[in-house]
KETI-659655 format. One record per residue (C-alpha): x, y, z; residue in three letters. Coordinates in pm, whole numbers. Each point is the difference from the previous one (the first is absolute). Example, Ala and Ser with C-alpha at 12.3 -4.5 7.8 and 13.67 -1.06 7.14 Angstrom:
KETI-659655
+--------+--------+--------+-----+
:      x :      y :      z :   r :
+--------+--------+--------+-----+
:   1230 :   -450 :    780 : ALA :
:    137 :    344 :    -66 : SER :
+--------+--------+--------+-----+
***
This chain:
KETI-659655
+--------+--------+--------+-----+
:      x :      y :      z :   r :
+--------+--------+--------+-----+
:      0 :      0 :      0 : UNK :
:    293 :    233 :     63 : UNK :
:    148 :    -64 :   -346 : UNK :
:   -266 :    140 :   -232 : UNK :
:     -8 :    259 :   -276 : UNK :
:   -348 :    128 :     92 : UNK :
:    -13 :    376 :    -29 : UNK :
:    344 :     32 :   -161 : UNK :
:   -104 :    173 :   -322 : UNK :
:    258 :     79 :   -266 : UNK :
:    -67 :    335 :   -168 : UNK :
:    304 :     13 :   -231 : UNK :
:    210 :   -233 :   -213 : UNK :
:    302 :     74 :    216 : UNK :
:   -184 :   -112 :    313 : UNK :
:   -115 :   -316 :   -172 : UNK :
:    351 :    -90 :   -114 : UNK :
:    196 :     70 :    319 : UNK :
:    231 :   -268 :    137 : UNK :
:   -226 :    -84 :    294 : UNK :
:   -358 :     81 :   -106 : UNK :
:   -153 :   -130 :    326 : UNK :
:     43 :    236 :    294 : UNK :
:     68 :   -285 :    243 : UNK :
:    298 :   -106 :   -211 : UNK :
:    143 :    351 :     -2 : UNK :
:    -29 :     34 :    376 : UNK :
:    140 :   -348 :     55 : UNK :
:    307 :     69 :   -216 : UNK :
:     61 :    334 :    167 : UNK :
:    -36 :   -167 :    339 : UNK :
:    245 :   -276 :    -92 : UNK :
:    258 :    251 :   -127 : UNK :
:    -43 :    214 :    312 : UNK :
:     37 :   -303 :    227 : UNK :
:    306 :   -115 :   -195 : UNK :
:    162 :    342 :     32 : UNK :
:    -98 :     83 :    358 : UNK :
:   -125 :   -307 :    183 : UNK :
:    254 :   -263 :   -103 : UNK :
:    307 :    210 :     96 : UNK :
:   -150 :     33 :    349 : UNK :
:    -83 :   -370 :     39 : UNK :
:    264 :   -206 :   -184 : UNK :
:    346 :    -90 :    131 : UNK :
:    331 :     -6 :   -187 : UNK :
:    -24 :   -370 :    -85 : UNK :
:   -342 :     47 :   -161 : UNK :
:    133 :    287 :   -212 : UNK :
:    315 :   -181 :   -114 : UNK :
:   -141 :   -349 :    -57 : UNK :
:   -353 :     67 :   -123 : UNK :
:   -111 :    356 :    -68 : UNK :
:    290 :    142 :   -202 : UNK :
:     38 :   -315 :   -219 : UNK :
:   -378 :     -2 :    -46 : UNK :
:     -5 :    360 :   -128 : UNK :
:    291 :    -47 :   -241 : UNK :
:   -118 :   -335 :   -136 : UNK :
:   -349 :    144 :    -46 : UNK :
:    151 :    279 :   -209 : UNK :
:    200 :   -250 :   -208 : UNK :
:   -310 :   -218 :    -42 : UNK :
:   -192 :    299 :   -140 : UNK :
:    266 :     29 :   -270 : UNK :
:    -15 :   -372 :    -77 : UNK :
:   -380 :      4 :     -8 : UNK :
:     -7 :    282 :   -254 : UNK :
:    206 :   -213 :   -239 : UNK :
:   -131 :   -349 :     77 : UNK :
:   -352 :     63 :    126 : UNK :
:   -112 :    299 :   -205 : UNK :
:    201 :    -42 :   -322 : UNK :
:     32 :   -379 :      3 : UNK :
:    376 :     -7 :    -66 : UNK :
:    161 :   -277 :    206 : UNK :
:    322 :    113 :    167 : UNK :
:    256 :   -192 :    204 : UNK :
:    251 :    286 :     16 : UNK :
:   -148 :    211 :    279 : UNK :
:    292 :    -69 :    232 : UNK :
:    239 :    124 :   -269 : UNK :
:   -186 :    330 :    -34 : UNK :
:      3 :     38 :    380 : UNK :
:    378 :    -52 :    -16 : UNK :
:     37 :    262 :   -274 : UNK :
:   -195 :    248 :    211 : UNK :
:    210 :    -77 :    309 : UNK :
:    343 :     18 :   -163 : UNK :
:    -68 :    300 :   -222 : UNK :
:   -154 :    191 :    290 : UNK :
:    312 :    -88 :    199 : UNK :
:    234 :    126 :   -273 : UNK :
:   -201 :    318 :    -44 : UNK :
:      2 :     53 :    376 : UNK :
:    374 :    -51 :     59 : UNK :
:    146 :    144 :   -323 : UNK :
:   -191 :    330 :     -9 : UNK :
:     67 :    237 :    288 : UNK :
:   -295 :    112 :    211 : UNK :
:   -241 :   -221 :   -195 : UNK :
:   -347 :     15 :    162 : UNK :
:   -119 :   -339 :    120 : UNK :
:   -332 :      5 :   -183 : UNK :
:    166 :     99 :   -328 : UNK :
:    247 :   -287 :     40 : UNK :
:   -282 :   -248 :     61 : UNK :
:   -197 :    128 :   -298 : UNK :
:    313 :    -18 :   -216 : UNK :
:     18 :   -368 :     87 : UNK :
:   -355 :    -35 :   -130 : UNK :
:     94 :    190 :   -317 : UNK :
:    290 :   -231 :    -85 : UNK :
:   -214 :   -303 :     82 : UNK :
:   -258 :    140 :   -242 : UNK :
:    262 :     16 :   -276 : UNK :
:    103 :   -359 :     71 : UNK :
:   -363 :   -109 :      1 : UNK :
:    -67 :    158 :   -339 : UNK :
:    309 :   -168 :   -150 : UNK :
:    -96 :   -344 :    129 : UNK :
:   -365 :     66 :    -84 : UNK :
:     74 :     33 :   -372 : UNK :
:    -33 :   -381 :    -50 : UNK :
:   -362 :     34 :    116 : UNK :
:    -73 :    156 :   -339 : UNK :
:     67 :   -335 :   -169 : UNK :
:    -44 :   -272 :    262 : UNK :
:   -243 :    -67 :    283 : UNK :
:    -74 :   -249 :    276 : UNK :
:    281 :   -229 :    108 : UNK :
:    234 :    137 :   -267 : UNK :
:    -35 :    349 :    148 : UNK :
:     55 :   -143 :    350 : UNK :
:    330 :   -148 :   -120 : UNK :
:    100 :    333 :   -156 : UNK :
:    -59 :    184 :    329 : UNK :
:    179 :   -280 :    185 : UNK :
:    303 :     88 :   -213 : UNK :
:     -6 :    346 :    161 : UNK :
:     21 :   -166 :    342 : UNK :
:    310 :   -202 :    -89 : UNK :
:    164 :    289 :   -188 : UNK :
:    -31 :    251 :    284 : UNK :
:     97 :   -257 :    262 : UNK :
:    322 :    -50 :   -195 : UNK :
:     55 :    372 :    -65 : UNK :
:    -36 :    115 :    360 : UNK :
:    220 :   -282 :    127 : UNK :
:    279 :     40 :   -260 : UNK :
:     15 :    369 :   -103 : UNK :
:    171 :    195 :    277 : UNK :
:   -136 :    336 :   -110 : UNK :
:   -348 :    -85 :    128 : UNK :
:    134 :    -68 :    350 : UNK :
:    230 :    306 :     -3 : UNK :
:    302 :   -237 :    -14 : UNK :
:    -97 :   -172 :    324 : UNK :
:    241 :   -287 :     76 : UNK :
:   -265 :   -206 :    180 : UNK :
:   -259 :     36 :   -277 : UNK :
:   -256 :    146 :    241 : UNK :
:    -97 :    364 :     35 : UNK :
:   -150 :    203 :    283 : UNK :
:   -168 :    335 :     55 : UNK :
:    -37 :    199 :    319 : UNK :
:    -96 :    342 :    132 : UNK :
:   -322 :     18 :   -198 : UNK :
:   -152 :    347 :     27 : UNK :
:   -309 :    165 :   -145 : UNK :
:    -12 :    381 :     21 : UNK :
:    225 :    -13 :    305 : UNK :
:   -202 :   -280 :    161 : UNK :
:    216 :   -302 :     90 : UNK :
:   -163 :   -330 :    -92 : UNK :
:    156 :   -226 :    261 : UNK :
:   -262 :   -158 :    221 : UNK :
:   -238 :   -277 :   -117 : UNK :
:   -297 :    236 :     46 : UNK :
:    155 :    262 :   -230 : UNK :
:     84 :   -264 :   -261 : UNK :
:   -353 :   -133 :     20 : UNK :
:   -157 :    343 :    -52 : UNK :
:    237 :     71 :   -288 : UNK :
:   -101 :   -323 :   -178 : UNK :
:   -367 :     62 :     80 : UNK :
:     14 :    335 :   -178 : UNK :
:    142 :   -163 :   -314 : UNK :
:   -261 :   -276 :      7 : UNK :
:   -295 :    238 :     36 : UNK :
:    118 :    225 :   -283 : UNK :
:     85 :   -279 :   -242 : UNK :
:   -312 :   -197 :     93 : UNK :
:   -226 :    294 :    -89 : UNK :
:    194 :     64 :   -322 : UNK :
:    -25 :   -365 :   -102 : UNK :
:   -373 :    -11 :     79 : UNK :
:    -61 :    305 :   -216 : UNK :
:    213 :   -138 :   -283 : UNK :
:   -185 :   -330 :    -24 : UNK :
:   -333 :    185 :      3 : UNK :
:    105 :    237 :   -278 : UNK :
:     43 :    -36 :   -375 : UNK :
:    341 :   -167 :     24 : UNK :
:   -136 :   -250 :    252 : UNK :
:   -285 :    -94 :   -232 : UNK :
:    253 :    -51 :   -279 : UNK :
:    203 :   -233 :    223 : UNK :
:   -308 :   -205 :     84 : UNK :
:   -105 :    -17 :   -365 : UNK :
:    344 :   -137 :    -89 : UNK :
:    -29 :   -249 :    286 : UNK :
:   -343 :   -126 :   -107 : UNK :
:     68 :    -29 :   -375 : UNK :
:    286 :    187 :   -162 : UNK :
:   -116 :    -65 :   -358 : UNK :
:   -345 :    148 :     66 : UNK :
:    162 :    293 :    181 : UNK :
:    216 :     74 :   -305 : UNK :
:   -308 :    -18 :   -224 : UNK :
:   -180 :    271 :    198 : UNK :
:    301 :    233 :    -18 : UNK :
:    207 :    -78 :    309 : UNK :
:    373 :    -11 :    -73 : UNK :
:    141 :   -320 :    152 : UNK :
:    358 :    132 :     -2 : UNK :
:    -95 :    314 :    191 : UNK :
:   -222 :   -182 :    249 : UNK :
:    247 :   -279 :     77 : UNK :
:    307 :    222 :     29 : UNK :
:   -180 :    253 :    221 : UNK :
:   -109 :   -286 :    225 : UNK :
:    362 :   -118 :     23 : UNK :
:    117 :    358 :     63 : UNK :
:   -250 :     82 :    276 : UNK :
:     35 :   -342 :    160 : UNK :
:    382 :      9 :      0 : UNK :
:      6 :    356 :    135 : UNK :
:   -214 :    -94 :    302 : UNK :
:    195 :   -323 :     56 : UNK :
:    328 :    194 :    -24 : UNK :
:   -112 :    251 :    264 : UNK :
:   -107 :   -292 :    221 : UNK :
:    342 :   -160 :    -51 : UNK :
:    174 :    322 :    100 : UNK :
:   -217 :     22 :    313 : UNK :
:     70 :   -366 :     82 : UNK :
:    374 :     63 :    -23 : UNK :
:     23 :    346 :    159 : UNK :
:   -266 :    -22 :    271 : UNK :
:    -52 :   -367 :     81 : UNK :
:    342 :   -159 :    -56 : UNK :
:    250 :    285 :     33 : UNK :
:    272 :   -221 :   -149 : UNK :
:    -58 :   -260 :   -270 : UNK :
:    149 :   -216 :   -274 : UNK :
:   -145 :   -134 :   -329 : UNK :
:   -142 :   -310 :    171 : UNK :
:   -251 :    227 :    174 : UNK :
:   -173 :     40 :   -337 : UNK :
:     35 :   -351 :   -140 : UNK :
:   -255 :   -205 :   -185 : UNK :
:   -165 :    -90 :    332 : UNK :
:   -108 :    363 :     28 : UNK :
:   -159 :    -14 :   -347 : UNK :
:   -199 :   -310 :     92 : UNK :
:    -99 :    153 :    333 : UNK :
:   -149 :    305 :   -173 : UNK :
:   -179 :   -220 :   -251 : UNK :
:   -146 :   -208 :    284 : UNK :
:   -118 :    319 :    173 : UNK :
:   -189 :    102 :   -313 : UNK :
:   -150 :   -345 :    -54 : UNK :
:   -115 :    -42 :    359 : UNK :
:   -117 :    359 :     36 : UNK :
:   -178 :     15 :   -336 : UNK :
:    104 :     73 :   -356 : UNK :
:   -127 :    333 :   -128 : UNK :
:    -70 :    147 :    345 : UNK :
:    190 :    273 :    182 : UNK :
:   -162 :   -102 :    327 : UNK :
:    112 :   -357 :    -59 : UNK :
:    363 :    112 :     17 : UNK :
:    -47 :     93 :    367 : UNK :
:   -178 :   -325 :     80 : UNK :
:    267 :   -208 :   -172 : UNK :
:    290 :    185 :    163 : UNK :
:   -156 :    -36 :    345 : UNK :
:    -54 :   -370 :    -61 : UNK :
:    357 :    -61 :   -121 : UNK :
:    152 :    196 :    292 : UNK :
:   -218 :   -131 :    282 : UNK :
:    -27 :   -369 :    -98 : UNK :
:    372 :    -91 :     53 : UNK :
:      1 :    175 :    339 : UNK :
:   -320 :   -181 :     98 : UNK :
:    138 :   -337 :   -110 : UNK :
:    326 :     58 :    189 : UNK :
:   -202 :     45 :    317 : UNK :
:   -286 :   -243 :    -59 : UNK :
:    177 :   -311 :   -132 : UNK :
:    244 :    -43 :    294 : UNK :
:   -289 :     61 :    241 : UNK :
:   -220 :   -254 :   -178 : UNK :
:    287 :   -249 :     -3 : UNK :
:     46 :     43 :    374 : UNK :
:   -371 :    -61 :     61 : UNK :
:     14 :   -330 :   -189 : UNK :
:    345 :    -97 :    126 : UNK :
:    172 :     47 :   -338 : UNK :
:    336 :    174 :    -26 : UNK :
:     -8 :    251 :   -288 : UNK :
:    331 :    148 :   -106 : UNK :
:     62 :    336 :   -162 : UNK :
:     80 :   -171 :   -330 : UNK :
:   -333 :   -185 :     12 : UNK :
:   -183 :    329 :     57 : UNK :
:    179 :    149 :   -303 : UNK :
:   -100 :   -296 :   -217 : UNK :
:   -357 :     26 :    128 : UNK :
:    -14 :    364 :   -112 : UNK :
:     85 :    -97 :   -358 : UNK :
:   -252 :   -284 :     -2 : UNK :
:   -279 :    217 :    142 : UNK :
:     77 :    282 :   -244 : UNK :
:    -11 :   -240 :   -292 : UNK :
:   -325 :   -157 :    115 : UNK :
:   -162 :    340 :     54 : UNK :
:    103 :    126 :   -344 : UNK :
:   -145 :   -312 :   -165 : UNK :
:   -317 :     40 :    208 : UNK :
:    -41 :    365 :    -98 : UNK :
:     60 :    -74 :   -370 : UNK :
:   -266 :   -273 :      5 : UNK :
:   -262 :    127 :    245 : UNK :
:     40 :    377 :     -7 : UNK :
:    220 :    117 :   -290 : UNK :
:    -78 :    363 :     83 : UNK :
:    155 :    -39 :    347 : UNK :
:    -84 :    156 :    332 : UNK :
:   -118 :    321 :   -168 : UNK :
:   -290 :   -192 :   -156 : UNK :
:   -103 :   -136 :    339 : UNK :
:     13 :    355 :    137 : UNK :
:   -215 :    124 :   -290 : UNK :
:   -257 :   -275 :     50 : UNK :
:    -16 :     80 :    370 : UNK :
:    -64 :    368 :    -76 : UNK :
:   -280 :    -91 :   -242 : UNK :
:   -166 :   -213 :    266 : UNK :
:     26 :    284 :    251 : UNK :
:   -173 :    238 :   -242 : UNK :
:   -309 :   -226 :      0 : UNK :
:      8 :   -137 :    354 : UNK :
:   -228 :    -97 :    173 : UNK :
:   -218 :    -53 :   -306 : UNK :
:     28 :   -327 :   -199 : UNK :
:    220 :     -2 :   -308 : UNK :
+--------+--------+--------+-----+
***
């Protein structure tokens, strides 16, 4: 009864096409953002920020980039970890090689160079699709893994092969504590989330979805496949590159190429599949699921083993994580291919009619 549109009249086209046309949704989103910015810093401890909240924000941002390419444009990509690495290393080089480089400009420069890399490796999408395109993007993963591990320029001639950043400042504000890092990442996520939502609702977003549904029919009605596919690669890689720079600068502090290996690409793809292809909201659901489930299993499995008198080692817990992830992905692909976002949408539809039968 509390989730109804009764009395909410739209008197203009702009009001009818706004991101959240139902007033309850608008207030709920504003409340969530306000609680995330004010309430969580007052309630959470350092462990919660470092282990859950900051990784959740950054992986959600990266998942938005992956979802634009895979979910909205239908171009399968297995090179997301490589584009995160490009964003991290190029932001690092911009930050350390240019004096007095502002932090935000350095992070955005990482996204810019990741965008260039994404466009280059997105060119094969003009001729191939499906698994062949996945292999082409996988080549980007192996190429950049090799480049960042072998070319000393990217690591500023570091003898250990790892790089580090420190003394992050924004307009004189030192970003040192977990709370400050969390708020910094939250600002990026809110801005890029709103931009992505508006993009997929606009003309370019409709072109991406037309290419996803049937590229031949889209070309017949006047949509340029080259433009649509390359813009999807560009926007997706830019967002993923910024997320990679945040992961390196804010979450890790010091890193090496293994931090952005192929496991990271698969992790982002799993987030999108579990959360829901073609849904910005699904990126948040999938990231929360991927972050929270391993922590839950690490606590629950040893406890359950103790209850039943079974000794469960750390290695067994790690293997159980992979098995449960695999089983859940298969289950989602079979039972709910649209992921958790579809379940959320169905629940909202039921609330709009409750308590009447439907």
